C-alpha positions in Angstrom: -94.6 -87.9 49.8 -96.7 -91.0 50.4 -94.0 -93.7 49.9 -90.9 -94.3 52.1 -87.9 -93.1 50.1 -85.8 -92.3 53.2 -85.0 -95.7 54.6 -81.7 -97.1 53.3 -82.0 -100.9 53.3 -78.6 -102.6 53.7 -77.9 -105.2 51.0 -74.9 -106.7 52.6 -74.7 -110.4 52.3 -77.7 -110.6 50.0 -76.0 -111.3 46.7 -75.8 -107.7 45.5 -72.6 -107.6 43.5 -72.0 -103.9 44.0 -72.6 -104.1 47.7 -70.3 -107.1 48.0 -67.5 -105.4 46.1 -67.9 -102.3 48.3 -67.9 -104.1 51.7 -65.0 -106.4 50.6 -62.9 -103.4 49.9 -64.1 -101.3 52.9 -65.7 -103.8 55.5 -66.4 -101.2 58.2 -68.3 -98.5 56.4 -70.9 -96.3 58.2 -74.5 -97.3 57.8 -75.4 -94.4 55.5 -72.9 -95.4 52.8 -74.1 -97.3 49.7 -72.5 -97.9 46.4 -73.4 -95.3 43.7 -72.4 -97.5 40.8 -74.6 -100.3 39.1 -77.9 -98.9 37.9 -80.4 -100.2 40.4 -82.0 -98.1 43.1 -81.2 -98.0 46.8 -85.0 -97.5 47.3 -87.7 -99.9 48.5 -89.7 -101.5 45.8 -93.3 -100.2 45.3 -95.5 -101.6 48.0 -98.1 -102.3 45.4 -95.8 -104.7 43.7 -94.6 -106.3 47.0 -98.1 -106.9 48.2 -99.3 -108.0 44.8 -96.5 -110.6 44.5 -97.4 -111.9 48.0 -101.0 -112.4 46.9 -99.9 -114.0 43.7 -97.7 -116.6 45.6 -100.6 -117.3 48.0 -103.0 -118.0 45.1 -100.9 -119.5 42.3 -98.8 -122.5 41.6 -95.3 -121.6 40.5 -95.1 -124.1 37.6 -94.3 -123.3 34.0 -96.0 -120.0 33.3 -96.0 -117.7 30.2 -97.3 -114.2 29.5 -101.0 -113.7 30.1 -103.5 -111.5 28.4 -103.4 -109.3 31.5 -99.7 -108.9 31.0 -100.0 -107.9 27.4 -102.8 -105.5 28.1 -100.7 -103.9 30.8 -97.7 -103.4 28.5 -99.8 -102.0 25.6 -101.7 -99.7 28.0 -98.5 -98.4 29.6 -96.9 -97.5 26.3 -100.0 -95.8 25.1 -100.5 -93.7 28.3 -96.9 -92.8 28.8 -95.6 -92.3 25.3 -98.7 -92.2 23.0 -97.2 -95.3 21.4 -99.6 -97.9 19.9 -98.3 -101.4 20.0 -100.0 -104.7 19.4 -99.9 -107.9 21.6 -98.3 -109.9 18.8 -95.4 -107.5 18.5 -94.2 -108.1 22.1 -91.6 -110.7 22.9 -91.0 -111.2 26.6 -87.4 -112.0 27.5 -85.0 -112.3 30.4 -83.5 -108.8 30.1 -82.3 -106.2 27.7 -78.6 -107.3 27.8 -79.8 -110.7 26.7 -81.7 -109.0 23.9 -78.6 -107.2 22.7 -76.8 -110.6 22.3 -79.8 -112.2 20.6 -80.1 -109.2 18.2 -76.4 -109.4 17.3 -76.7 -113.1 16.5 -80.0 -112.8 14.7 -79.2 -109.8 12.4 -75.5 -109.8 11.8 -72.7 -112.2 10.8 -69.3 -112.7 12.4 -67.1 -109.8 11.3 -70.0 -107.4 10.6 -70.0 -104.0 12.2 -72.5 -102.8 14.8 -72.6 -99.0 15.4 -72.6 -97.5 18.9 -72.4 -93.9 20.2 -69.9 -93.7 23.1 -69.6 -92.9 25.8 -72.3 -95.5 26.2 -73.5 -98.4 28.3 -70.6 -100.8 28.3 -72.5 -104.1 27.6 -73.2 -102.7 24.1 -69.5 -103.1 23.3 -69.1 -106.3 25.3 -72.0 -108.0 23.6 -70.8 -107.0 20.1 -67.2 -108.1 20.7 -67.9 -111.3 22.6 -69.9 -112.4 19.6 -67.1 -111.8 17.1 -68.6 -108.6 15.6 -66.9 -105.2 15.3 -67.9 -102.4 17.6 -68.0 -99.4 15.3 -68.0 -96.2 17.3 -69.6 -92.9 16.3 -68.6 -90.8 19.4 -71.0 -88.2 20.6 -69.9 -84.6 20.3 -69.2 -83.2 23.7 -69.4 -79.4 23.9 -68.9 -78.3 27.6 -70.8 -81.5 28.8 -73.6 -80.9 26.3 -73.8 -84.0 24.1 -75.0 -84.1 20.5 -74.9 -86.6 17.6 -72.3 -86.5 14.8 -74.7 -87.1 12.0 -72.1 -86.7 9.2 -70.0 -89.5 10.7 -73.0 -91.6 11.5 -74.2 -91.5 7.8 -70.6 -92.3 6.7 -70.6 -95.4 9.0 -74.1 -96.5 7.9 -73.1 -96.3 4.3 -70.3 -98.9 4.9 -71.7 -102.3 3.7 -70.3 -104.3 6.6 -72.1 -102.1 9.2 -75.5 -103.9 9.6 -76.9 -102.7 12.9 -77.1 -99.7 15.2 -77.7 -99.9 18.9 -79.3 -96.7 20.0 -79.5 -95.6 23.6 -82.5 -93.3 24.4 -82.4 -91.9 27.1 -78.7 -92.1 26.8 -76.7 -93.9 29.5 -74.4 -92.4 30.9 -74.7 -88.8 29.6 -78.4 -88.4 30.4 -79.6 -87.0 27.1 -83.3 -87.5 26.0 -83.1 -87.3 22.2 -85.5 -85.0 20.5 -88.0 -86.1 17.9 -86.0 -84.4 15.1 -82.8 -86.1 16.2 -84.4 -89.5 16.3 -86.1 -89.0 12.9 -82.8 -88.0 11.3 -81.1 -91.2 12.7 -84.0 -93.3 11.5 -83.9 -91.8 8.0 -80.2 -92.5 7.7 -80.7 -96.1 8.8 -83.6 -96.6 6.5 -81.6 -95.2 3.5 -78.7 -97.7 4.2 -80.7 -100.7 5.4 -79.2 -100.6 8.9 -81.3 -102.4 11.5 -82.0 -100.4 14.7 -82.0 -101.8 18.2 -83.4 -99.0 20.3 -82.7 -99.4 24.0 -85.4 -97.5 25.8 -85.1 -99.1 29.2 -84.8 -95.7 30.9 -87.7 -94.2 29.0 -90.0 -94.0 32.1 -87.4 -92.0 34.0 -87.7 -88.6 32.3 -86.9 -85.4 34.2 -89.1 -82.3 34.3 -89.1 -80.3 31.1 -88.3 -83.2 28.9 -90.3 -85.8 27.0 -89.4 -89.3 25.8 -90.3 -89.9 22.1 -90.6 -93.6 21.1 -88.4 -94.5 18.2 -91.3 -95.5 15.9 -93.3 -92.3 16.7 -90.3 -90.2 15.6 -89.6 -92.1 12.4 -92.9 -92.2 10.6 -91.6 -90.7 7.4 -88.6 -93.0 7.0 -88.8 -96.0 9.3 -86.0 -98.6 9.2 -86.4 -102.1 10.4 -86.2 -101.9 14.2 -86.9 -103.4 17.6 -87.4 -101.5 20.9 -86.2 -102.7 24.2 -88.4 -101.8 27.2 -88.6 -103.2 30.7 -90.0 -102.5 34.2 -86.6 -103.2 35.8 -85.2 -99.6 36.0 -88.6 -98.1 36.4 -89.6 -100.1 39.5 -86.2 -101.5 40.7 -87.0 -105.0 39.5 -83.7 -106.0 37.9 -83.4 -109.3 39.7 -86.7 -110.5 38.2 -85.1 -110.4 34.7 -88.1 -109.3 32.7 -88.2 -107.2 29.5 -90.8 -106.4 26.9 -89.3 -106.3 23.5 -91.4 -104.7 20.7 -90.6 -106.1 17.2 -93.3 -105.0 14.7 -91.7 -106.5 11.6 -92.7 -110.2 11.4 -89.4 -111.3 9.6 -87.3 -109.6 12.3 -89.4 -111.1 15.0 -89.1 -114.6 13.6 -85.3 -114.3 13.3 -85.2 -113.0 16.9 -87.4 -115.8 18.3 -85.3 -118.4 16.3 -82.2 -117.4 18.2 -84.1 -117.5 21.5 -85.1 -121.1 20.7 -81.7 -122.2 19.5 -80.3 -121.1 22.9 -83.2 -122.5 24.9 -84.0 -119.1 26.3 -87.6 -119.0 27.5 -89.7 -116.0 28.3 -89.5 -114.1 31.6 -90.6 -116.0 34.7 -94.0 -115.8 36.3 -93.0 -113.4 39.1 -91.3 -111.0 36.7 -94.3 -111.0 34.4 -96.7 -110.4 37.3 -94.5 -107.7 38.8 -94.4 -106.0 35.4 -98.2 -106.1 35.2 -98.6 -104.7 38.7 -96.1 -101.9 38.0 -97.8 -100.8 34.8 -101.3 -100.9 36.3 -100.8 -99.7 39.9 -97.6 -97.8 40.3 -97.6 -94.6 38.3 -98.0 -92.6 41.6 -94.9 -94.3 43.0 -93.0 -93.5 39.9 -93.9 -89.8 39.9 -92.6 -89.6 43.5 -89.3 -91.3 42.5 -88.7 -88.9 39.6 -89.3 -86.0 42.0 -86.7 -87.5 44.4 -84.1 -88.2 41.6 -84.5 -84.7 40.2 -84.1 -83.2 43.7 -81.0 -85.2 44.4 -79.6 -84.1 41.0 -80.3 -80.4 41.6 -78.8 -80.7 45.1 -75.7 -82.3 43.8 -75.3 -79.6 41.0 -75.6 -76.8 43.6 -73.2 -78.5 45.9 -70.6 -79.0 43.2 -71.0 -75.4 41.9 -70.3 -74.0 45.4 -67.7 -76.4 46.7 -65.9 -77.9 43.7 -64.9 -75.2 41.2 -64.0 -76.5 37.8 -66.0 -79.7 38.1 -68.7 -79.9 35.4 -71.5 -82.3 34.7 -74.0 -83.0 31.9 -77.7 -81.9 32.0 -79.7 -84.8 33.4 -82.7 -85.1 31.1 -83.4 -88.8 31.6 -82.2 -91.8 33.7 -81.1 -91.5 37.3 -77.4 -91.4 36.4 -75.3 -88.2 36.8 -72.3 -87.9 34.5 -69.5 -85.8 36.1 -66.3 -84.5 34.5 -63.5 -84.6 37.1 -60.7 -83.3 34.8 -60.0 -80.5 37.3 -58.9 -83.0 39.9 -55.6 -83.2 38.0 -55.4 -87.0 38.1 -55.3 -89.8 35.6 -58.3 -92.2 35.4 -56.8 -94.9 37.7 -55.8 -92.4 40.4 -59.2 -90.7 40.2 -61.1 -93.9 40.8 -58.7 -94.9 43.6 -59.2 -91.5 45.3 -63.0 -91.6 45.1 -63.0 -95.1 46.6 -60.7 -93.9 49.4 -63.5 -91.5 50.3 -66.1 -94.3 50.2 -67.5 -93.2 46.8 -68.1 -96.4 44.8 -69.1 -95.0 41.4 -68.7 -96.3 37.8 -65.4 -95.1 36.3 -66.0 -93.2 33.0 -63.5 -95.4 31.1 -66.0 -98.2 31.3 -68.1 -96.4 28.7 -65.3 -96.2 26.1 -64.5 -93.1 24.1 -65.3 -89.9 25.8 -65.3 -91.4 29.3 -61.8 -90.5 30.4 -61.8 -88.4 33.6 -65.5 -88.9 34.2 -67.5 -90.7 36.8 -71.1 -91.9 36.7 -73.1 -91.4 40.0 -76.3 -93.2 40.7 -78.8 -90.7 42.2 -81.6 -93.2 42.9 -81.3 -93.3 46.7 -82.5 -91.6 49.9 -81.7 -87.8 50.0 -79.7 -88.1 53.2 -77.5 -90.8 51.6 -76.8 -88.6 48.6 -76.1 -85.6 50.7 -73.5 -87.5 52.7 -72.0 -88.7 49.4 -71.7 -85.1 48.2 -69.6 -84.2 51.3 -67.3 -87.1 50.6 -67.0 -86.0 47.0 -65.9 -82.5 48.2 -63.3 -84.2 50.6 -61.9 -86.1 47.6 -61.8 -82.9 45.5 -60.0 -81.0 48.3 -57.4 -83.8 48.7 -56.7 -83.7 45.0 -56.4 -80.0 44.8 -54.2 -79.7 47.9 -51.9 -82.5 46.9 
């Protein structure tokens, strides 16, 4: 391993919300404890990006700056190399982040009272963005068979056929259950949406974080035979731990859809991403594939270690197969507690995870664990998980 993935950098008093919440609740935690909740990494940024930004600051004026040709070339090149996905410069809209894009899409493509389809348990800003903008969150829950998640296509088509349901927010890879959807699954979804004129917003922010044995398929590549109107959300933020730079690359091939999207951005005075975010994106996509390969190896190792530890030490606890993302989805029903008591117990044992109930239907008695951190940090967290399990079982 070339890069340093073993140093845990304390983020106390740096503005990190999850660290502030943790230390406020437990101010005297050991140095090897970090929150396992919000999806950013407890890993140092790629040195290629750090050094590249230093050079950029030394040689540039930080005035108003928009996307450059080098940025567009980097994004197009990355998508081609990683996913065999051909996109054009004019299809890319740079924005402040994917959650912003969800809100803009809801405003651009639906009216108050319209339905937007989601597939829970799913990333909770989907629901929040829909409901905060006076639209209806229409849920098509995933089918959970012993922590193996599949799509309820019959229900999905029924919901798409309802006239008021105008948009579908698709999560691929799926957060929190870790599914990487197959080409056939995506094509079937696309065909249903095309048939019923449902616009697709495909959130592919985790598409660079694919575990061994799996392959990400870009939405457009899967839906060649029946392609609905769509946009795809990509970003370097999860890939290279750059969330604070608020940069995303949104691909909108359809000119009418793109014009509507940009109109909402203009109405709300939302400019493109800032200069440092655009440059960090360019650096990541042109210089950091080696770093990413090492990170994926670390995440997968942490996942396999956690699985083995649970199997040996926590009988009855189950988990979904991690195919993509760095988020482990664990079913804690065997603890014998309700959701509130489970979260309280985990926090008592210095495990600051995301409660499954955040993710709507299907999240009860689950917890989401962030695996993107040093191996020693995760190993210590495993032991604390066992301590919580033992306390629950012996109560």
